[in-house]
Backbone as CSV, one residue per row, in Angstrom:
resi,resn,N_x,N_y,N_z,CA_x,CA_y,CA_z,C_x,C_y,C_z
1,MET,-10.822,8.606,-10.002,-10.893,7.990,-8.615,-9.442,8.587,-8.096
2,SER,-9.194,8.427,-6.654,-7.903,7.957,-6.798,-7.528,6.765,-6.494
3,ARG,-6.048,6.300,-6.217,-5.946,5.038,-5.354,-5.867,5.272,-4.109
4,VAL,-6.998,5.271,-3.173,-6.638,5.178,-1.723,-7.534,4.491,-1.267
5,CYS,-6.759,4.114,-0.328,-8.664,3.063,1.178,-9.308,3.780,1.426
6,GLN,-10.674,3.698,0.889,-11.584,4.837,1.467,-11.982,4.398,3.222
7,LEU,-11.577,3.419,4.006,-11.739,2.948,5.225,-10.443,3.547,6.136
8,CYS,-9.263,3.027,5.423,-8.271,3.584,6.432,-6.915,4.762,5.831
9,HIS,-7.281,5.498,4.619,-6.775,5.948,3.499,-5.240,5.780,3.169
10,LYS,-5.177,5.295,3.656,-3.712,4.955,2.760,-3.613,4.418,1.166
11,ARG,-2.319,5.627,1.234,-2.133,5.584,-0.148,-0.839,5.228,-0.872
12,LYS,-0.333,5.343,-1.513,1.701,5.074,-2.699,1.937,5.763,-1.880
13,GLN,3.148,4.782,-1.677,4.726,5.661,-0.858,5.692,5.125,-2.008
14,TYR,6.783,6.136,-1.060,7.784,6.166,-1.684,9.405,5.720,-1.082
15,GLY,10.216,5.327,-2.087,11.252,4.854,-1.418,12.448,3.993,-1.936
16,ARG,13.077,4.110,-1.205,14.442,3.897,-2.426,14.630,2.205,-2.002
17,GLN,15.151,1.915,-3.885,15.398,0.849,-4.394,17.230,1.269,-4.938
18,SER,18.029,0.234,-4.242,19.401,0.130,-5.315,19.782,-1.121,-5.568
19,ARG,20.267,-1.095,-7.244,21.113,-2.120,-7.748,22.106,-2.613,-6.879
20,HIS,22.576,-3.728,-7.075,24.054,-4.551,-6.416,24.304,-4.377,-7.576
21,LYS,26.019,-3.828,-7.385,27.145,-3.364,-7.942,28.107,-3.759,-7.249
22,LYS,28.951,-5.079,-7.537,30.418,-5.173,-7.122,31.333,-4.001,-7.146
23,GLY,32.199,-3.071,-6.040,33.101,-2.521,-6.294,34.723,-3.475,-6.891
24,VAL,35.105,-2.338,-7.416,36.915,-3.447,-7.941,37.467,-3.202,-6.524
25,ALA,38.231,-4.503,-6.855,39.470,-5.103,-5.780,40.282,-2.786,-5.064
26,GLY,39.769,-2.611,-4.414,41.339,-1.610,-3.986,40.415,0.280,-3.751
27,LYS,39.215,0.232,-4.703,37.655,0.449,-5.030,37.207,0.726,-4.142
28,GLN,36.459,0.233,-3.195,34.941,-0.471,-2.913,34.125,0.427,-3.347
29,TRP,33.603,1.836,-3.134,33.420,2.396,-3.758,32.953,3.327,-5.256
30,SER,33.841,2.735,-5.738,33.773,3.751,-7.098,32.843,3.098,-7.996
31,LYS,32.399,2.422,-7.900,30.963,1.840,-8.740,29.591,1.359,-7.820
32,ARG,29.701,2.515,-7.045,28.627,1.499,-5.667,27.076,1.418,-6.499
33,ALA,26.367,0.998,-5.763,24.798,0.886,-5.818,24.184,2.308,-6.173
34,GLN,23.506,2.877,-7.127,22.721,3.790,-6.935,21.565,3.557,-6.858
35,SER,21.097,4.730,-5.611,19.610,4.423,-5.472,19.153,5.507,-6.147
36,THR,17.884,4.482,-6.511,16.651,5.267,-7.147,15.621,5.197,-6.371
37,LEU,14.093,6.144,-7.172,13.113,6.131,-5.956,12.257,5.708,-6.689
38,ARG,11.082,4.666,-5.560,10.026,3.634,-6.456,9.326,3.628,-5.572
39,ILE,8.111,3.751,-5.902,7.033,3.631,-5.592,6.172,2.665,-5.588
40,TYR,5.939,2.414,-4.677,5.183,1.304,-3.915,3.053,1.421,-3.855
41,ASP,2.878,1.233,-4.666,1.430,0.457,-4.351,0.208,-0.196,-3.619
42,VAL,0.040,0.558,-3.408,-1.008,-0.172,-2.468,-2.087,-0.939,-3.246
43,ASN,-2.204,-2.317,-2.312,-2.973,-3.314,-2.751,-4.640,-2.881,-3.081
44,LEU,-5.213,-2.809,-3.702,-6.926,-2.029,-3.367,-7.336,-3.026,-4.282
45,GLN,-8.491,-3.462,-3.520,-9.217,-4.761,-3.760,-11.093,-2.768,-3.569
46,HIS,-11.477,-4.196,-4.803,-13.019,-3.821,-5.318,-14.053,-4.734,-3.822
47,ALA,-15.020,-3.876,-3.058,-15.533,-5.013,-2.183,-16.937,-4.144,-2.285
48,THR,-17.847,-4.496,-1.746,-19.200,-4.268,-1.986,-19.395,-5.117,-0.224
49,ILE,-19.771,-3.211,0.987,-19.966,-3.332,2.278,-21.255,-3.279,2.620
50,ASN,-22.723,-3.454,2.375,-23.831,-2.929,3.144,-23.857,-2.409,2.061
51,GLY,-23.747,-3.219,0.859,-25.131,-2.570,-0.152,-23.862,-1.247,-0.995
52,GLN,-22.623,-1.179,-0.328,-21.908,-0.071,-1.469,-20.755,-0.535,-1.827
53,LYS,-20.770,0.019,-3.447,-19.312,-0.742,-2.951,-17.591,0.387,-2.591
54,MET,-16.993,-0.216,-2.190,-16.209,0.718,-2.071,-14.448,0.096,-2.046
55,LEU,-13.394,0.760,-2.593,-11.866,0.710,-2.716,-11.419,-0.053,-1.162
56,LEU,-10.775,-0.930,-0.944,-9.786,-0.748,0.065,-8.557,-1.940,0.127
57,CYS,-7.693,-1.557,0.800,-6.890,-2.377,1.119,-6.863,-3.660,1.651
58,ALA,-6.249,-4.679,1.218,-6.499,-5.655,1.586,-6.460,-6.071,3.095
59,LYS,-5.782,-5.061,3.959,-5.187,-5.107,5.371,-6.300,-4.537,5.941
60,CYS,-7.184,-3.542,5.757,-8.690,-3.744,6.050,-9.805,-5.000,5.363
61,LEU,-9.792,-5.305,4.184,-10.844,-6.338,4.250,-10.705,-7.362,5.098
62,LYS,-9.109,-7.920,5.759,-8.795,-9.058,6.043,-9.542,-8.232,8.009
63,LEU,-9.214,-7.352,8.641,-10.093,-6.815,9.070,-11.646,-6.928,9.049
64,LEU,-11.843,-6.783,7.961,-13.772,-6.785,7.682,-14.252,-7.818,8.193
65,ARG,-12.654,-9.106,7.276,-13.801,-10.657,7.033,-13.533,-11.101,8.384
66,GLY,-14.823,-11.782,8.487,-15.292,-12.273,10.278,-16.105,-11.273,11.709
67,LYS,-15.413,-10.539,11.191,-15.822,-9.192,11.966,-17.774,-8.321,11.417
68,LYS,-18.098,-8.346,12.262,-19.023,-7.355,12.465,-18.524,-5.900,11.191
69,THR,-19.428,-4.948,10.375,-18.790,-3.860,9.513,-19.053,-2.803,9.907
70,GLN,-20.490,-2.986,10.848,-20.671,-1.978,11.600,-20.297,-1.152,12.840
71,ASP,-19.237,-2.560,13.346,-18.345,-1.645,14.326,-16.840,-0.975,14.195
72,ILE,-16.284,-2.010,12.718,-15.698,-1.324,11.968,-15.587,0.127,11.323
73,LEU,-16.569,-0.302,11.034,-16.628,1.016,9.775,-17.011,2.521,10.107
74,PRO,-16.420,3.363,10.295,-17.053,4.209,10.342,-18.837,5.272,9.853
75,LYS,-19.442,5.882,10.542,-20.925,6.291,10.771,-20.929,6.404,8.551
76,THR,-19.953,7.184,8.849,-20.407,7.928,7.228,-20.287,6.799,6.218
77,ALA,-19.426,5.955,6.213,-18.751,5.304,5.138,-19.389,3.898,5.463
78,ALA,-20.578,3.717,6.017,-21.695,2.119,6.194,-22.727,3.399,6.035
79,LYS,-23.624,4.199,5.522,-24.390,4.828,4.883,-24.520,4.895,3.625
């Protein structure tokens, strides 16, 4: 099972991460911060909606709280 929200299809994203390093006086860029790739994972939660177990991100769970699930869920996921 892939780590994807079943409602909005949100998945992990890649971004840049940089460490802070001070430069030496006069040579500001000789020891600059290296930038590396980092993975931002989705905050997925197991939820039971209309008798079905689903993997939903936290944002979708907030949307579903207090609203009718028939209006928000697509017809394929509601069956």
